C-alpha positions as a Markdown table, in Angstrom:
| # | Residue | x | y | z |
|---|---|---|---|---|
| 1 | Met | 50.5 | -36.1 | -22.7 |
| 2 | Glu | 49.1 | -33.7 | -25.3 |
| 3 | Gln | 52.5 | -33.2 | -26.8 |
| 4 | Ser | 53.2 | -36.9 | -26.9 |
| 5 | Ile | 50.0 | -37.4 | -28.9 |
| 6 | Ile | 51.0 | -34.7 | -31.3 |
| 7 | Tyr | 54.4 | -36.2 | -31.9 |
| 8 | Leu | 53.0 | -39.7 | -32.3 |
| 9 | Ala | 50.5 | -38.3 | -34.9 |
| 10 | Leu | 53.3 | -36.5 | -36.7 |
| 11 | Ile | 55.4 | -39.7 | -36.9 |
| 12 | Leu | 52.6 | -41.8 | -38.2 |
| 13 | Thr | 51.5 | -39.1 | -40.7 |
| 14 | Gly | 55.1 | -38.6 | -41.8 |
| 15 | Leu | 55.5 | -42.3 | -42.4 |
| 16 | Cys | 52.4 | -42.5 | -44.5 |
| 17 | Phe | 53.3 | -39.5 | -46.6 |
| 18 | Gly | 56.8 | -40.8 | -46.9 |
| 19 | Ser | 55.4 | -44.0 | -48.3 |
| 20 | Phe | 53.4 | -41.9 | -50.8 |
| 21 | Ala | 56.6 | -39.9 | -51.7 |
| 22 | Gly | 58.5 | -43.2 | -52.4 |
| 23 | Ala | 55.8 | -44.6 | -54.6 |
| 24 | Ser | 55.6 | -41.2 | -56.5 |
| 25 | Val | 59.3 | -41.3 | -57.2 |
| 26 | Trp | 58.9 | -44.6 | -59.2 |
| 27 | Arg | 55.8 | -43.5 | -61.0 |
| 28 | Leu | 57.5 | -40.2 | -62.0 |
| 29 | Arg | 60.5 | -42.1 | -63.3 |
| 30 | Ala | 58.3 | -44.5 | -65.3 |
| 31 | Arg | 56.5 | -41.7 | -67.0 |
| 32 | Gln | 59.8 | -39.9 | -67.6 |
| 33 | Leu | 61.3 | -43.0 | -69.4 |
| 34 | Val | 58.2 | -43.4 | -71.6 |
| 35 | Glu | 58.3 | -39.7 | -72.6 |
| 36 | Asp | 62.0 | -39.9 | -73.3 |
| 37 | Gln | 61.6 | -43.0 | -75.5 |
| 38 | Ala | 58.7 | -41.3 | -77.4 |
| 39 | Asp | 61.0 | -38.3 | -77.9 |
| 40 | Gly | 63.7 | -40.5 | -79.4 |
| 41 | Glu | 66.1 | -40.1 | -76.4 |
| 42 | Pro | 68.2 | -43.0 | -75.2 |
| 43 | Val | 66.8 | -44.9 | -72.3 |
| 44 | Asp | 67.9 | -47.9 | -70.2 |
| 45 | Ala | 65.9 | -50.8 | -71.8 |
| 46 | Ala | 65.9 | -52.9 | -68.6 |
| 47 | Glu | 64.8 | -50.0 | -66.4 |
| 48 | Leu | 62.0 | -49.1 | -68.9 |
| 49 | Lys | 60.8 | -52.7 | -69.0 |
| 50 | Ser | 60.7 | -52.9 | -65.2 |
| 51 | Leu | 58.9 | -49.6 | -64.7 |
| 52 | Lys | 56.7 | -49.3 | -67.8 |
| 53 | Lys | 54.0 | -51.4 | -66.1 |
| 54 | Leu | 53.4 | -48.5 | -63.6 |
| 55 | Thr | 52.2 | -46.3 | -66.5 |
| 56 | Lys | 49.5 | -48.8 | -67.6 |
| 57 | Thr | 47.1 | -48.1 | -64.7 |
| 58 | Ser | 44.5 | -45.3 | -64.3 |
| 59 | Ile | 44.0 | -43.3 | -61.1 |
| 60 | Ser | 41.0 | -45.4 | -60.2 |
| 61 | Asn | 42.9 | -48.7 | -60.3 |
| 62 | Asp | 46.4 | -47.6 | -59.6 |
| 63 | Arg | 47.9 | -50.1 | -57.1 |
| 64 | Ser | 51.4 | -50.5 | -55.8 |
| 65 | Gln | 53.2 | -53.5 | -57.1 |
| 66 | Cys | 56.5 | -55.3 | -57.0 |
| 67 | Leu | 58.8 | -54.0 | -59.8 |
| 68 | His | 60.2 | -57.5 | -60.3 |
| 69 | Cys | 57.2 | -59.8 | -60.4 |
| 70 | Ser | 54.3 | -57.3 | -60.7 |
| 71 | Tyr | 52.7 | -58.8 | -57.5 |
| 72 | Thr | 50.0 | -56.3 | -56.5 |
| 73 | Leu | 50.7 | -55.3 | -52.9 |
| 74 | Lys | 47.9 | -56.0 | -50.3 |
| 75 | Trp | 47.1 | -53.5 | -47.5 |
| 76 | Tyr | 49.3 | -55.5 | -45.1 |
| 77 | Asp | 52.2 | -55.1 | -47.5 |
| 78 | Leu | 51.8 | -51.3 | -47.4 |
| 79 | Ile | 52.1 | -50.5 | -43.7 |
| 80 | Pro | 54.9 | -47.9 | -43.8 |
| 81 | Leu | 58.2 | -49.2 | -42.5 |
| 82 | Phe | 56.7 | -52.1 | -40.5 |
| 83 | Ser | 55.8 | -54.1 | -43.7 |
| 84 | Trp | 59.3 | -53.6 | -45.0 |
| 85 | Leu | 60.8 | -54.7 | -41.7 |
| 86 | Ser | 58.5 | -57.8 | -41.3 |
| 87 | Leu | 59.4 | -59.0 | -44.9 |
| 88 | Gly | 63.1 | -58.4 | -44.4 |
| 89 | Gly | 63.1 | -55.8 | -47.2 |
| 90 | Lys | 61.9 | -58.4 | -49.8 |
| 91 | Cys | 58.8 | -59.0 | -51.9 |
| 92 | Arg | 56.3 | -61.3 | -50.3 |
| 93 | Lys | 55.9 | -63.3 | -53.5 |
| 94 | Cys | 59.2 | -63.4 | -55.4 |
| 95 | Arg | 61.4 | -62.6 | -52.4 |
| 96 | Lys | 63.6 | -60.3 | -54.4 |
| 97 | Pro | 65.0 | -57.2 | -52.6 |
| 98 | Ile | 62.8 | -54.2 | -52.5 |
| 99 | Gly | 65.6 | -51.8 | -51.7 |
| 100 | Tyr | 66.4 | -49.3 | -48.9 |
| 101 | Met | 65.0 | -46.2 | -50.7 |
| 102 | Glu | 61.4 | -46.7 | -49.5 |
| 103 | Pro | 62.0 | -47.1 | -45.8 |
| 104 | Leu | 64.6 | -44.3 | -45.8 |
| 105 | Ile | 62.1 | -41.9 | -47.4 |
| 106 | Glu | 59.4 | -42.9 | -44.9 |
| 107 | Leu | 61.8 | -42.3 | -42.0 |
| 108 | Gly | 63.1 | -39.1 | -43.5 |
| 109 | Val | 59.6 | -37.5 | -44.0 |
| 110 | Ala | 58.6 | -38.6 | -40.5 |
| 111 | Ala | 61.7 | -37.0 | -39.0 |
| 112 | Phe | 61.1 | -33.9 | -41.1 |
| 113 | Phe | 57.5 | -33.6 | -39.7 |
| 114 | Val | 58.7 | -34.1 | -36.1 |
| 115 | Leu | 61.7 | -31.7 | -36.3 |
| 116 | Ser | 59.6 | -29.1 | -38.1 |
| 117 | Tyr | 57.1 | -29.0 | -35.3 |
| 118 | Ala | 59.7 | -29.2 | -32.6 |
| 119 | Tyr | 61.9 | -26.4 | -34.0 |
| 120 | Trp | 59.3 | -24.3 | -35.8 |
| 121 | Pro | 60.6 | -20.7 | -35.2 |
| 122 | Tyr | 57.3 | -18.9 | -35.5 |
| 123 | Pro | 54.5 | -18.8 | -33.0 |
| 124 | Leu | 51.4 | -21.0 | -33.7 |
| 125 | Thr | 48.9 | -18.5 | -32.2 |
| 126 | Ser | 46.8 | -17.7 | -35.3 |
| 127 | Gly | 45.2 | -19.4 | -38.3 |
| 128 | Ile | 47.9 | -17.9 | -40.6 |
| 129 | Asp | 50.7 | -19.2 | -38.4 |
| 130 | Ile | 49.3 | -22.7 | -38.3 |
| 131 | Ala | 48.6 | -22.6 | -42.1 |
| 132 | Arg | 52.3 | -21.7 | -42.7 |
| 133 | Leu | 53.4 | -24.8 | -40.8 |
| 134 | Val | 51.0 | -27.0 | -42.7 |
| 135 | Leu | 52.2 | -25.5 | -46.0 |
| 136 | Trp | 55.8 | -26.2 | -44.9 |
| 137 | Leu | 54.9 | -29.8 | -44.2 |
| 138 | Ile | 53.2 | -30.2 | -47.5 |
| 139 | Ala | 56.2 | -28.7 | -49.3 |
| 140 | Gly | 58.4 | -31.2 | -47.4 |
| 141 | Ile | 56.7 | -34.1 | -49.0 |
| 142 | Ala | 57.3 | -32.7 | -52.5 |
| 143 | Leu | 60.9 | -31.8 | -51.6 |
| 144 | Ala | 61.5 | -35.4 | -50.4 |
| 145 | Ile | 60.5 | -36.5 | -53.9 |
| 146 | Leu | 62.8 | -34.0 | -55.6 |
| 147 | Phe | 65.6 | -34.9 | -53.2 |
| 148 | Val | 65.5 | -38.6 | -54.1 |
| 149 | Tyr | 64.9 | -38.1 | -57.8 |
| 150 | Asp | 67.8 | -35.7 | -58.2 |
| 151 | Ile | 70.2 | -38.0 | -56.4 |
| 152 | Arg | 69.2 | -41.0 | -58.4 |
| 153 | Trp | 68.7 | -39.5 | -61.9 |
| 154 | Phe | 70.1 | -35.9 | -61.8 |
| 155 | Leu | 66.7 | -34.5 | -62.7 |
| 156 | Leu | 64.1 | -32.3 | -61.0 |
| 157 | Pro | 60.7 | -33.1 | -62.4 |
| 158 | Asn | 58.7 | -30.1 | -63.5 |
| 159 | Asn | 55.4 | -31.0 | -62.0 |
| 160 | Ile | 56.9 | -31.5 | -58.5 |
| 161 | Asn | 59.0 | -28.3 | -58.9 |
| 162 | Phe | 55.8 | -26.4 | -59.8 |
| 163 | Thr | 54.0 | -27.9 | -56.8 |
| 164 | Val | 56.7 | -26.5 | -54.5 |
| 165 | Ile | 56.5 | -23.1 | -56.3 |
| 166 | Gly | 52.7 | -23.1 | -55.8 |
| 167 | Val | 52.9 | -23.9 | -52.1 |
| 168 | Gly | 55.6 | -21.2 | -51.9 |
| 169 | Val | 53.4 | -18.6 | -53.5 |
| 170 | Ile | 50.7 | -19.3 | -50.9 |
| 171 | Asn | 53.2 | -19.1 | -48.1 |
| 172 | Ala | 54.6 | -15.8 | -49.4 |
| 173 | Ala | 51.1 | -14.4 | -49.7 |
| 174 | Leu | 50.4 | -15.3 | -46.0 |
| 175 | Val | 53.7 | -13.7 | -45.0 |
| 176 | Ile | 52.7 | -10.5 | -46.7 |
| 177 | Ile | 49.2 | -10.5 | -45.3 |
| 178 | Ser | 50.4 | -11.0 | -41.7 |
| 179 | Ala | 53.3 | -8.5 | -42.0 |
| 180 | Ser | 53.0 | -5.2 | -40.2 |
| 181 | Asp | 55.1 | -3.6 | -42.8 |
| 182 | Lys | 53.9 | -5.0 | -46.1 |
| 183 | Pro | 56.3 | -3.1 | -48.5 |
| 184 | Asn | 59.3 | -4.4 | -46.5 |
| 185 | Ala | 57.9 | -7.9 | -46.6 |
| 186 | Ile | 57.6 | -7.8 | -50.4 |
| 187 | Ile | 61.2 | -6.5 | -50.7 |
| 188 | Asp | 62.4 | -9.2 | -48.4 |
| 189 | Ile | 60.7 | -11.9 | -50.5 |
| 190 | Ala | 62.1 | -10.3 | -53.7 |
| 191 | Gly | 65.6 | -10.5 | -52.2 |
| 192 | Ser | 65.0 | -14.1 | -51.4 |
| 193 | Ile | 64.0 | -14.9 | -54.9 |
| 194 | Phe | 67.1 | -13.1 | -56.3 |
| 195 | Ile | 69.5 | -15.0 | -54.1 |
| 196 | Leu | 68.1 | -18.5 | -54.6 |
| 197 | Ser | 66.8 | -18.3 | -58.1 |
| 198 | Gly | 68.0 | -15.1 | -59.8 |
| 199 | Leu | 71.7 | -15.8 | -59.2 |
| 200 | Tyr | 71.3 | -19.3 | -60.6 |
| 201 | Trp | 69.5 | -17.9 | -63.6 |
| 202 | Ile | 72.5 | -15.6 | -64.2 |
| 203 | Leu | 74.9 | -18.5 | -63.9 |
| 204 | Tyr | 72.7 | -20.5 | -66.3 |
| 205 | Ile | 72.8 | -17.7 | -68.9 |
| 206 | Val | 76.6 | -17.1 | -68.5 |
| 207 | Ser | 77.5 | -20.8 | -68.7 |
| 208 | Lys | 74.9 | -21.6 | -71.3 |
| 209 | Gly | 73.5 | -24.3 | -69.1 |
| 210 | Lys | 76.9 | -26.0 | -68.4 |
| 211 | Trp | 77.2 | -25.0 | -64.7 |
| 212 | Ile | 73.7 | -25.4 | -63.6 |
| 213 | Gly | 70.4 | -26.9 | -64.8 |
| 214 | Phe | 67.2 | -25.0 | -65.3 |
| 215 | Gly | 65.5 | -27.3 | -62.8 |
| 216 | Asp | 67.7 | -25.8 | -60.1 |
| 217 | Ile | 66.5 | -22.4 | -61.0 |
| 218 | Lys | 62.9 | -23.5 | -60.6 |
| 219 | Leu | 63.7 | -25.3 | -57.4 |
| 220 | Gly | 65.4 | -22.1 | -56.1 |
| 221 | Leu | 62.3 | -20.1 | -56.8 |
| 222 | Gly | 60.1 | -22.5 | -54.8 |
| 223 | Leu | 62.6 | -22.5 | -51.9 |
| 224 | Ala | 62.9 | -18.7 | -52.0 |
| 225 | Leu | 59.1 | -18.4 | -51.6 |
| 226 | Leu | 59.1 | -20.9 | -48.8 |
| 227 | Ala | 61.9 | -18.9 | -47.0 |
| 228 | Ser | 60.3 | -15.5 | -47.8 |
| 229 | Ser | 63.3 | -13.8 | -46.3 |
| 230 | Trp | 66.6 | -12.8 | -47.9 |
| 231 | Lys | 68.5 | -13.6 | -44.7 |
| 232 | Leu | 67.1 | -17.1 | -44.7 |
| 233 | Ala | 67.8 | -17.4 | -48.4 |
| 234 | Phe | 71.4 | -16.4 | -47.8 |
| 235 | Ile | 71.8 | -19.0 | -45.1 |
| 236 | Thr | 70.2 | -21.6 | -47.4 |
| 237 | Leu | 72.7 | -20.9 | -50.1 |
| 238 | Phe | 75.6 | -20.8 | -47.7 |
| 239 | Ala | 74.6 | -24.0 | -46.0 |
| 240 | Ala | 74.1 | -25.8 | -49.3 |
| 241 | Asn | 77.6 | -24.8 | -50.6 |
| 242 | Leu | 79.2 | -25.6 | -47.3 |
| 243 | Ile | 77.7 | -29.1 | -47.2 |
| 244 | Gly | 78.6 | -29.5 | -50.8 |
| 245 | Cys | 82.2 | -28.8 | -50.0 |
| 246 | Ile | 82.2 | -31.1 | -47.1 |
| 247 | Val | 80.9 | -33.9 | -49.3 |
| 248 | Val | 82.6 | -33.2 | -52.6 |
| 249 | Ile | 86.2 | -32.2 | -51.6 |
| 250 | Pro | 87.0 | -35.5 | -49.7 |
| 251 | Ala | 85.4 | -37.5 | -52.6 |
| 252 | Met | 87.7 | -35.7 | -55.1 |
| 253 | Ile | 90.7 | -36.3 | -52.9 |
| 254 | Thr | 90.0 | -40.0 | -52.7 |
| 255 | Gly | 89.3 | -40.2 | -56.4 |
| 256 | Lys | 85.6 | -41.1 | -56.0 |
| 257 | Leu | 84.7 | -37.9 | -57.9 |
| 258 | Lys | 86.5 | -36.1 | -60.7 |
| 259 | Arg | 86.4 | -32.5 | -61.7 |
| 260 | Thr | 84.0 | -33.4 | -64.5 |
| 261 | Ser | 81.7 | -35.4 | -62.3 |
| 262 | His | 78.1 | -34.3 | -62.1 |
| 263 | Val | 77.0 | -33.5 | -58.6 |
| 264 | Pro | 73.2 | -32.9 | -58.0 |
| 265 | Phe | 72.8 | -29.6 | -56.2 |
| 266 | Gly | 69.1 | -29.8 | -55.6 |
| 267 | Pro | 69.4 | -32.0 | -52.5 |
| 268 | Leu | 72.0 | -29.6 | -51.1 |
| 269 | Leu | 69.7 | -26.7 | -51.5 |
| 270 | Ile | 66.8 | -28.6 | -49.9 |
| 271 | Ile | 69.0 | -29.4 | -46.9 |
| 272 | Gly | 70.1 | -25.8 | -46.8 |
| 273 | Leu | 66.5 | -24.6 | -46.6 |
| 274 | Phe | 65.7 | -27.0 | -43.9 |
| 275 | Val | 68.7 | -25.7 | -41.8 |
| 276 | Ala | 67.8 | -22.1 | -42.6 |
| 277 | Val | 64.1 | -22.2 | -41.7 |
| 278 | Leu | 64.4 | -24.3 | -38.6 |
| 279 | Ala | 67.7 | -23.0 | -37.3 |
| 280 | Gly | 68.3 | -19.7 | -39.1 |
| 281 | Ser | 67.1 | -17.4 | -36.3 |
| 282 | Tyr | 69.4 | -19.2 | -33.9 |
| 283 | Leu | 72.3 | -18.9 | -36.2 |
| 284 | Leu | 71.7 | -15.2 | -36.9 |
| 285 | Asn | 71.4 | -14.5 | -33.1 |
| 286 | Ala | 74.6 | -16.4 | -32.4 |
| 287 | Tyr | 76.4 | -14.4 | -35.2 |
| 288 | Val | 75.1 | -11.1 | -33.9 |
| 289 | Asn | 76.1 | -12.0 | -30.3 |
| 290 | Tyr | 79.5 | -13.0 | -31.5 |
| 291 | Leu | 80.2 | -9.6 | -33.1 |
| 292 | Pro | 82.2 | -7.2 | -30.8 |
C-alpha cells in the first residue's frame, strides 16, 4: 500500500513537472528568437510572431496561453495530460491543434520519475542517499527540456545546461562526502568528466567546431557530474553512440538522412546517462560474469 502511494505521487508529480518543462521549452525558444533578431541573425518570422507574445509578460503575471489565438489558459486547461485528452489536443477557444509535444513531455517526465525510483541502484538509507535521488529527479526535469529543445532546434540553451551542471556539482560533492575513500572518489569523478566532456572538448578543438557543438561539451560536463563515475560515464558514451548508430544508419540507408545531415547528439547522451545510472551496475555485473 505504501509503495502504491509513492508511485502514485511520483506519477502525479512527474506529470506536473513535465507540464512545467513543456511550457519552459516554448518560453526559452521565444527568448532565443528575440535575442537572435536583436543580434541580426536570421529568424523565422512566422515562428517569432507566434512566440514573441510569451516574452511580454513578467514573472508575476506570466500565464500559459494558446500560441495561435493568445487565449489565456484557465486552471482546468492546465491539468497535465487530462486537459489535453479532454480537449482532443486542441485549444478550447480557437480549436486549433496544440500538438503532441506537451503530453509526451508530461508522460516522459512521469515515466522518468517512476523508473528512477523503481531502479535506483543506491540504497536510500541516509539523508545523503535520498538527497542524491532528489537531485537526480530535479536534473531529469532540466534534461527533459534540453532533450526536446535539441531535437527541435539543434540547440542546448546555456541556462538549462548550467542548471544541470549546478545540480551535478552538488551531486558530486555528496558522492565525495559519503565516500569512504575520498581521493579515489575524486579521481573517479575526474575520469567521468574527461570521458563525457574532455573528449568532446578535444574533438571540438580538432574539428574547429564542425563535428560537435560547444553545448554538447557543457551538457557532457553536467552528465559527468551526475554520473560521478568513470565506468558509468563510459557506459553513457557507449550507449549514446550505439543508439545513435541504430537510429542513424537505417535512416541513411533509406535516404532519410544524408552524410551532411545534422543529428542532435544531446538527446542520445541523455538517454545514455539514463541507461548508465539506472542499469549500469547490472550491465557491469553481467559483463564481469560473462568473462571466463
